C-alpha positions as CSV (number, residue, x, y, z in Angstrom):
1,M,0.0,0.0,0.0
2,A,1.3,3.4,-0.8
3,A,1.9,6.0,1.9
4,S,-1.2,8.1,2.5
5,T,-1.5,11.8,3.2
6,E,-5.2,11.6,4.0
7,L,-6.2,13.6,7.0
8,R,-8.6,11.8,9.3
9,E,-10.6,13.7,11.8
10,L,-12.8,12.7,14.7
11,T,-14.7,14.7,17.4
12,V,-15.0,13.9,21.0
13,E,-18.6,15.2,21.6
14,L,-18.7,17.0,25.0
15,G,-20.9,19.9,24.3
16,E,-19.0,23.2,24.5
17,R,-15.9,21.3,25.5
18,S,-15.9,19.1,22.3
19,Y,-12.6,18.8,20.6
20,P,-11.1,17.3,17.5
21,I,-8.6,14.4,17.0
22,L,-6.5,15.0,13.9
23,I,-4.7,12.1,12.3
24,G,-2.4,12.4,9.3
25,T,1.1,13.1,8.1
26,G,3.1,16.3,8.3
27,L,0.9,17.8,11.0
28,L,3.7,18.9,13.4
29,K,4.5,21.7,10.9
30,Q,0.9,22.9,11.3
31,T,0.9,23.3,15.1
32,G,1.2,27.0,15.1
33,S,-1.5,27.6,12.5
34,L,-3.8,25.2,14.4
35,F,-3.2,27.2,17.6
36,A,-4.1,30.4,15.8
37,Q,-7.2,28.9,14.1
38,R,-8.5,27.9,17.5
39,G,-7.9,31.2,19.1
40,F,-5.0,30.5,21.5
41,P,-3.8,33.9,22.7
42,L,-0.4,35.0,21.4
43,K,0.6,36.8,24.6
44,A,0.0,33.7,26.9
45,P,3.3,31.7,27.2
46,I,3.2,28.0,26.3
47,L,5.0,25.2,28.1
48,L,6.1,22.3,25.8
49,V,6.6,19.2,27.9
50,T,8.5,16.3,26.2
51,D,10.9,13.5,27.2
52,S,14.6,12.8,26.6
53,A,13.8,10.3,23.9
54,V,11.5,12.5,21.9
55,E,13.1,15.9,22.4
56,H,15.8,15.7,19.8
57,L,13.4,14.2,17.2
58,Y,10.4,16.5,17.2
59,A,10.5,19.3,19.8
60,S,12.3,21.8,17.6
61,E,9.8,21.3,14.8
62,V,6.9,22.0,17.0
63,E,8.5,25.0,18.6
64,E,9.5,26.5,15.3
65,S,5.9,26.2,14.0
66,L,4.5,27.9,17.1
67,R,7.1,30.7,17.1
68,A,6.5,31.3,13.4
69,S,2.9,32.0,14.3
70,G,4.0,34.4,17.1
71,Y,3.8,32.2,20.2
72,Q,6.2,32.2,23.1
73,V,7.4,28.7,24.0
74,T,9.4,27.2,26.8
75,R,10.6,23.6,26.6
76,A,10.6,21.3,29.7
77,V,12.2,17.9,29.3
78,V,11.7,14.9,31.6
79,S,13.4,11.5,31.6
80,S,11.7,8.9,29.4
81,G,9.9,6.1,31.1
82,E,7.1,5.4,33.5
83,K,9.1,6.6,36.5
84,S,8.6,10.2,35.4
85,K,5.0,9.9,36.3
86,S,5.7,11.0,39.8
87,L,4.8,13.8,42.2
88,A,8.5,14.8,42.2
89,V,8.6,15.3,38.5
90,F,5.1,17.0,38.6
91,D,6.6,19.5,41.1
92,D,9.5,20.1,38.7
93,L,7.1,20.9,35.9
94,V,5.1,23.3,38.0
95,T,8.3,25.1,38.8
96,A,9.1,25.2,35.1
97,A,5.6,26.7,34.4
98,L,6.1,29.3,37.0
99,E,9.5,30.3,35.8
100,A,8.1,30.5,32.2
101,G,5.4,32.9,33.4
102,L,2.4,30.7,32.5
103,D,-0.9,32.4,33.4
104,R,-4.5,31.3,33.3
105,K,-4.7,31.8,29.5
106,S,-1.6,29.7,28.9
107,T,-1.3,26.2,27.4
108,V,0.6,23.1,28.3
109,I,1.6,20.9,25.3
110,A,2.3,17.2,25.8
111,L,4.7,16.0,23.1
112,G,5.5,12.3,23.6
113,G,3.9,9.0,24.6
114,G,1.4,8.2,27.3
115,V,3.7,9.0,30.2
116,V,4.3,12.6,28.9
117,G,0.6,13.0,28.1
118,D,-0.6,11.9,31.5
119,L,2.1,13.9,33.4
120,A,1.8,17.1,31.4
121,G,-2.0,16.9,31.4
122,F,-2.0,16.6,35.2
123,V,0.2,19.7,35.4
124,A,-2.3,21.5,33.2
125,A,-5.2,20.3,35.3
126,A,-3.6,21.5,38.6
127,Y,-1.8,24.6,37.6
128,M,-3.9,27.6,38.6
129,R,-6.8,25.1,39.0
130,G,-6.7,24.3,35.3
131,I,-5.3,25.7,32.1
132,R,-5.4,24.7,28.4
133,F,-3.8,21.5,27.3
134,V,-2.9,20.0,23.9
135,Q,-1.9,16.4,23.2
136,I,0.6,15.6,20.5
137,P,1.2,11.9,20.9
138,T,4.3,10.3,19.4
139,T,3.6,6.6,20.1
140,I,0.9,4.1,19.0
141,L,0.0,3.4,22.6
142,A,-0.8,7.0,23.2
143,H,-3.7,6.9,20.8
144,D,-5.6,5.6,23.8
145,S,-4.2,7.8,26.6
146,S,-4.2,11.0,24.6
147,V,-8.0,10.9,24.1
148,G,-10.5,11.3,27.0
149,G,-8.9,13.6,29.5
150,K,-7.7,11.1,32.1
151,V,-4.4,12.6,33.4
152,A,-2.4,11.3,36.4
153,V,0.8,10.4,38.1
154,N,1.6,7.2,39.9
155,H,2.0,6.4,43.6
156,R,4.6,3.7,44.5
157,L,1.6,1.4,45.5
158,A,-0.7,2.1,42.6
159,K,-0.7,3.4,39.0
160,N,-2.6,6.5,38.1
161,I,-4.0,6.9,41.6
162,I,-3.3,10.6,41.8
163,G,-5.1,12.4,38.9
164,A,-8.0,14.3,37.4
165,F,-10.2,14.5,34.4
166,H,-9.0,17.4,32.2
167,Q,-9.8,17.3,28.5
168,P,-7.4,18.6,25.9
169,E,-8.2,21.4,23.4
170,F,-7.3,19.0,20.6
171,V,-5.2,16.0,19.8
172,L,-2.7,16.2,17.0
173,Y,-1.5,12.8,15.7
174,D,1.3,13.0,13.1
175,L,1.9,9.5,11.8
176,V,5.5,10.5,10.8
177,T,6.5,10.4,14.5
178,L,5.6,6.7,14.7
179,K,8.2,5.8,12.2
180,S,11.0,6.3,14.7
181,L,9.5,3.8,17.3
182,P,11.5,0.7,18.1
183,L,9.7,-2.6,17.2
184,R,8.9,-3.4,20.9
185,E,7.1,-0.1,21.3
186,V,5.2,-0.7,18.1
187,R,4.0,-4.1,19.3
188,A,3.1,-2.7,22.7
189,G,1.1,0.1,21.1
190,Y,-1.1,-2.3,19.2
191,A,-2.3,-3.9,22.5
192,E,-4.5,-0.9,23.1
193,V,-5.6,-0.7,19.4
194,I,-6.7,-4.3,19.5
195,K,-8.3,-3.7,22.9
196,H,-10.7,-1.2,21.4
197,G,-11.8,-3.8,18.9
198,L,-12.2,-6.4,21.6
199,I,-14.5,-4.3,23.6
200,W,-16.6,-2.8,20.8
201,N,-16.0,-4.0,17.2
202,E,-15.5,-7.6,16.2
203,A,-15.1,-6.6,12.6
204,F,-12.1,-4.3,13.5
205,V,-10.5,-7.2,15.4
206,K,-10.7,-9.3,12.3
207,W,-9.3,-6.4,10.2
208,C,-6.3,-6.1,12.6
209,D,-5.8,-9.9,12.4
210,D,-5.8,-9.7,8.6
211,H,-3.5,-6.7,8.4
212,S,-1.0,-7.6,11.1
213,E,2.0,-7.6,8.7
214,Q,1.1,-4.1,7.3
215,L,0.5,-2.7,10.8
216,L,3.8,-4.0,12.2
217,A,5.6,-2.6,9.2
218,L,3.9,0.8,9.9
219,D,2.3,1.0,6.5
220,S,0.8,4.5,6.5
221,D,-2.7,3.6,5.2
222,S,-3.1,0.7,7.6
223,L,-1.7,2.6,10.5
224,G,-3.9,5.7,9.9
225,Y,-7.0,3.5,9.6
226,A,-6.2,1.5,12.7
227,L,-5.6,4.6,14.8
228,Y,-8.7,6.2,13.5
229,E,-10.8,3.2,14.4
230,G,-9.2,2.9,17.8
231,C,-9.7,6.6,18.6
232,K,-13.3,6.3,17.3
233,V,-14.2,3.7,19.9
234,K,-12.5,5.8,22.6
235,S,-14.2,9.0,21.5
236,I,-17.7,7.4,21.4
237,V,-17.3,5.9,24.9
238,V,-15.9,9.1,26.4
239,S,-18.6,11.2,24.7
240,R,-21.2,9.0,26.5
241,D,-19.5,8.8,29.8
242,E,-16.8,11.3,30.4
243,R,-16.1,10.6,34.1
244,E,-16.3,6.8,34.1
245,N,-19.7,6.5,35.9
246,D,-20.5,3.4,34.0
247,L,-19.8,2.7,30.3
248,R,-16.3,4.2,30.2
249,A,-15.1,1.5,32.6
250,I,-15.2,-1.0,29.6
251,L,-12.0,0.7,28.4
252,N,-10.2,-0.9,31.4
253,L,-10.2,-4.3,29.7
254,G,-7.0,-6.0,30.9
255,H,-6.0,-3.1,33.1
256,T,-6.8,-4.6,36.5
257,I,-4.2,-7.3,36.2
258,G,-2.0,-5.2,33.8
259,H,-1.6,-2.3,36.2
260,A,-0.8,-4.7,39.0
261,L,1.9,-6.3,36.9
262,E,3.4,-2.9,36.1
263,A,3.5,-1.9,39.8
264,V,5.1,-5.2,40.8
265,A,7.7,-4.8,38.0
266,G,8.6,-1.3,39.3
267,Y,7.3,0.3,36.1
268,N,10.4,-0.6,34.3
269,E,10.4,-4.2,33.2
270,L,7.1,-4.4,31.3
271,L,5.9,-1.8,28.8
272,H,2.3,-0.7,29.5
273,G,1.0,-2.4,26.4
274,E,2.8,-5.6,27.3
275,A,1.2,-5.7,30.7
276,I,-2.2,-4.9,29.3
277,S,-1.8,-7.7,26.8
278,I,-1.2,-10.2,29.6
279,G,-4.1,-8.7,31.5
280,M,-6.5,-9.1,28.6
281,V,-5.5,-12.8,28.4
282,G,-6.3,-13.0,32.1
283,S,-9.7,-11.4,31.6
284,A,-10.5,-13.8,28.8
285,R,-9.8,-16.7,31.1
286,L,-12.3,-15.1,33.6
287,A,-14.8,-15.2,30.8
288,E,-14.5,-18.9,30.6
289,K,-15.1,-19.2,34.4
290,F,-18.3,-17.3,33.9
291,G,-19.4,-19.7,31.3
292,Y,-19.0,-17.5,28.2
293,D,-17.7,-18.7,24.9
294,S,-14.9,-21.1,25.6
295,G,-12.9,-19.9,22.7
296,I,-12.4,-16.3,23.8
297,A,-9.2,-17.0,25.7
298,A,-7.5,-19.0,23.0
299,E,-8.5,-16.4,20.3
300,T,-7.3,-13.5,22.4
301,E,-4.0,-15.2,23.1
302,R,-3.5,-16.2,19.5
303,L,-4.1,-12.6,18.3
304,F,-1.6,-11.1,20.7
305,R,1.0,-13.7,19.9
306,K,0.6,-12.8,16.3
307,F,1.5,-9.2,17.1
308,G,4.5,-10.4,19.1
309,L,3.0,-9.4,22.5
310,P,3.5,-11.4,25.7
311,V,0.7,-13.5,27.1
312,R,2.5,-14.6,30.2
313,F,4.4,-12.7,32.9
314,P,7.8,-13.5,34.3
315,A,7.7,-16.4,36.9
316,H,9.6,-14.4,39.5
317,Y,6.7,-12.0,40.1
318,S,5.0,-12.7,43.5
319,T,1.4,-13.7,43.3
320,D,0.8,-12.1,46.7
321,S,2.4,-8.8,45.5
322,I,0.2,-8.8,42.4
323,M,-2.9,-9.4,44.4
324,D,-2.0,-6.7,46.8
325,A,-1.4,-4.3,43.9
326,M,-4.9,-5.1,42.6
327,M,-6.4,-4.3,46.0
328,H,-4.9,-0.8,45.7
329,D,-6.2,-0.3,42.2
330,K,-9.2,1.9,41.6
331,K,-11.1,-1.0,40.2
332,F,-11.2,-2.8,43.6
333,A,-14.5,-1.6,45.2
334,E,-16.5,-2.5,48.3
335,G,-14.4,-5.6,49.0
336,K,-15.1,-7.2,45.7
337,M,-13.0,-7.5,42.6
338,V,-14.3,-5.5,39.6
339,F,-13.3,-6.7,36.1
340,V,-14.1,-6.0,32.6
341,V,-14.9,-9.4,31.2
342,P,-15.4,-10.3,27.5
343,K,-18.7,-12.1,26.6
344,A,-17.5,-12.5,23.0
345,I,-14.9,-10.9,20.7
346,G,-16.2,-7.3,20.4
347,E,-18.5,-7.4,23.5
348,V,-17.7,-7.0,27.2
349,E,-19.4,-6.5,30.4
350,I,-18.4,-5.0,33.8
351,R,-18.5,-7.6,36.6
352,S,-18.3,-6.5,40.2
353,D,-18.8,-10.0,41.6
354,V,-15.5,-11.6,40.6
355,P,-14.3,-14.0,43.3
356,V,-10.8,-13.2,44.6
357,E,-10.0,-16.9,44.4
358,W,-10.7,-17.0,40.6
359,V,-8.4,-14.1,40.1
360,R,-5.6,-15.7,42.2
361,D,-6.0,-18.9,40.3
362,I,-5.6,-17.1,36.9
363,V,-2.7,-15.1,38.1
364,E,-1.0,-18.1,39.5
365,G,-1.7,-20.1,36.3
366,L,-0.2,-17.5,34.1
367,K,2.9,-17.3,36.3
368,E,3.3,-21.1,36.4
369,E,2.9,-21.3,32.6
370,G,5.4,-18.5,32.3
371,A,7.9,-20.6,34.2
372,K,7.5,-23.4,31.6
373,S,7.4,-21.2,28.5
């Protein structure tokens, strides 16, 4: 397939706070004009937050575009990796915002993956009780986290436990930035893409299955379509339930076990997408315990293996530690385990009656199999 320059656009429908998701190639160069079109004030300073892996690749291009349109920009760089999602780094960025003279009309830009988006978004949500925020994701994985306004930092005992809902003004997704990703990051990113199909759209799951080679090769047409479809599911769900009162919780498929694995791994051994992939296999095994289609687990595992994603976790992880981490997770409520459970490929339900013993059995089973594989 030839490279595509098609611009795809979606809208997250939130009334007066609705915002677009723009997906295409060469969009970084348009950052300044997009700011001007949407009425961002020229006199209000901008803080561009990025990480050490992305800075040398794309920060200058974004800054040059903004300055060419008359904006004042200050760059703040954090270390790459999940450990930057901390209160200490948050404090550093608030200091940077103060030193840059940001005011209530200012904007924070997140240029990077999900870590930068969550962290910079939380700074924007908290600074002066909330200022403007723009997402410019540079990873496949961030197609999920950049949409929907969930921003947060981690606590040593639980992921994303300190945060807020703070919607961006818009999401700018330049496909060119994805070409620089290492293969492991590419594979991990597709875990969340496939997740959107697993919870909502069976036909999209089949499309991903049929186009796995093109997706892993970062074919522009296939990549643009996959991100559009993944973002479309996310935007529909967020538009209907912005603050996760009910429906939005389906987006947590695989995250209860996945977040616990990340915490136990110290946020540095497993990538987020890898942990969620394993978590989704665990959720599919729960489906079988509830008597749903017996083929869900095998099909889920086959698909993730096809994309080179892990479906087992390292045997040295402590089951007790994983269970403890799940108890701290936001999806543990009123003494019962809450899980998103697939009823079929493309359909899920939220179960608040999951026996702890079932979860322990599944965790232990994945670990024991991990020891053998």
